[in-house]
C-alpha positions as CSV (number, residue, x, y, z in Angstrom):
1,X,-8.3,17.9,-32.3
2,X,-9.5,14.7,-30.6
3,X,-10.6,15.1,-27.1
4,X,-9.3,12.4,-24.8
5,X,-11.2,11.4,-21.6
6,X,-10.1,9.1,-18.9
7,X,-12.0,6.0,-17.8
8,X,-13.7,6.8,-14.6
9,X,-12.6,3.5,-13.1
10,X,-8.9,4.2,-14.0
11,X,-9.3,7.7,-12.4
12,X,-10.7,6.3,-9.2
13,X,-8.0,3.6,-9.1
14,X,-5.2,6.2,-9.3
15,X,-7.0,8.4,-6.8
16,X,-6.8,5.5,-4.3
17,X,-3.5,4.0,-5.2
18,X,-1.8,7.3,-5.8
19,X,-2.1,8.4,-2.2
20,X,1.2,8.6,-0.4
21,X,2.1,5.3,1.4
22,X,-0.7,3.3,-0.1
23,X,1.4,1.4,-2.6
24,X,4.1,0.7,0.1
25,X,1.5,-0.7,2.5
26,X,0.1,-3.0,-0.2
27,X,3.6,-4.1,-1.2
28,X,4.4,-5.0,2.5
29,X,1.2,-7.1,2.8
30,X,2.1,-9.1,-0.4
31,X,4.6,-10.9,1.8
32,X,1.9,-12.0,4.2
33,X,-0.2,-10.8,7.1
34,X,1.3,-8.0,9.2
35,X,0.4,-6.3,12.5
36,X,0.2,-2.6,12.7
37,X,3.6,-2.4,14.5
38,X,5.2,-4.5,11.7
39,X,4.1,-2.0,9.1
40,X,5.4,0.9,11.1
41,X,8.8,-0.9,11.4
42,X,8.9,-1.6,7.7
43,X,7.8,1.9,6.7
44,X,9.4,4.0,9.4
45,X,8.5,7.5,8.1
46,X,4.8,6.9,8.1
47,X,2.9,8.4,11.1
48,X,0.5,6.1,13.1
49,X,-2.4,8.4,12.2
50,X,-1.7,8.2,8.4
51,X,-1.2,4.5,8.6
52,X,-4.5,4.0,10.4
53,X,-6.3,6.2,7.9
54,X,-4.8,4.3,4.9
55,X,-5.6,0.9,6.5
56,X,-9.3,2.0,7.1
57,X,-9.6,3.2,3.6
58,X,-8.0,0.0,2.1
59,X,-10.3,-2.1,4.3
60,X,-13.3,-0.1,3.2
61,X,-12.3,-0.6,-0.4
62,X,-12.0,-4.4,0.1
63,X,-8.3,-4.4,-0.5
64,X,-7.3,-5.6,2.9
65,X,-8.9,-7.5,5.7
66,X,-8.5,-6.8,9.4
67,X,-8.5,-10.0,11.5
68,X,-8.9,-9.8,15.3
69,X,-7.8,-12.7,17.4
70,X,-9.3,-12.9,20.9
71,X,-6.1,-13.3,22.8
72,X,-4.7,-11.4,25.7
73,X,-3.6,-9.0,24.6
74,X,-5.8,-8.8,21.5
75,X,-3.9,-9.6,18.3
76,X,-4.9,-7.8,15.1
77,X,-3.4,-8.6,11.7
78,X,-3.9,-7.1,8.3
79,X,-3.8,-9.1,5.1
80,X,-4.7,-8.7,1.5
81,X,-7.9,-9.9,0.0
82,X,-8.1,-11.4,-3.4
83,X,-8.7,-7.9,-4.7
84,X,-5.6,-6.7,-3.0
85,X,-3.4,-9.6,-4.1
86,X,-4.5,-8.9,-7.6
87,X,-2.4,-5.8,-7.5
88,X,0.8,-7.8,-7.3
89,X,1.6,-7.8,-11.0
90,X,1.0,-4.1,-11.3
91,X,3.3,-3.4,-8.4
92,X,5.9,-5.7,-9.9
93,X,5.8,-3.6,-13.1
94,X,6.2,-0.4,-11.0
95,X,9.3,-2.0,-9.3
96,X,10.8,-2.9,-12.7
97,X,10.2,0.6,-14.0
98,X,11.7,2.1,-10.9
99,X,14.8,-0.1,-11.1
100,X,15.3,1.1,-14.7
101,X,14.5,4.8,-14.4
102,X,14.7,6.0,-10.8
103,X,18.1,7.3,-9.5
104,X,18.7,7.4,-5.8
105,X,20.8,10.4,-5.0
106,X,23.5,9.8,-2.4
107,X,23.7,12.2,0.5
108,X,27.1,13.9,0.8
109,X,28.9,12.9,3.9
110,X,29.5,15.7,6.3
């Protein structure tokens, strides 16, 4: 029997990207810079704490950049770095797979 081992980089990539909400956050930022409130509007079920945690992690990993504009009130926007934008093709492939294979179950009306 041949023993298979995963590439450590692949494993780390899925550890990061496989976290709940991370892919959706990146997908939202592919359309351009967003403010924190924009992201909570687009992804309504994410808590502010989880969003803040994911944003910090993505910034730490060099996938997003946080831009602070010295206005009153202060304006903060998040956008993808080149590293983050490079995920676009992979996310498009996931979208195509989902359209082919994922079935959305309709809720029964009461």
